[in-house]
C-alpha positions, 0 to 999 in steps of 0.5 A, spaced: 500 500 500 505 504 501 509 503 495 502 504 491 501 511 494 509 513 493 508 511 486 502 515 485 505 521 489 511 521 484 507 520 478 503 527 480 509 530 482 512 529 475 506 531 471 506 537 475 513 538 473 512 537 466 506 541 465 509 547 469 515 546 464 510 546 458 507 552 460 513 556 461 516 554 454 509 556 451 509 563 455 517 564 452 515 563 445 509 567 446 513 573 448 518 572 442 512 572 438 509 578 441 516 581 441 517 580 433 509 583 432 511 589 436 517 590 432 514 590 426 508 595 428 514 600 430 517 599 423 511 600 420 509 606 424 516 609 422 515 607 415 508 611 415 512 617 418 517 617 413 512 617 407 
């Protein structure tokens, strides 16, 4: 019984670790995407000003 409980706890911890890792990776990629999007908008704005 104790080993089963231990296995369940370890599995839940591993699952939580994987979920947080994936969420952090997703947030980093989202930040990169929004950063490039903002850069594109700024370039477009400066191009509009120059015209």
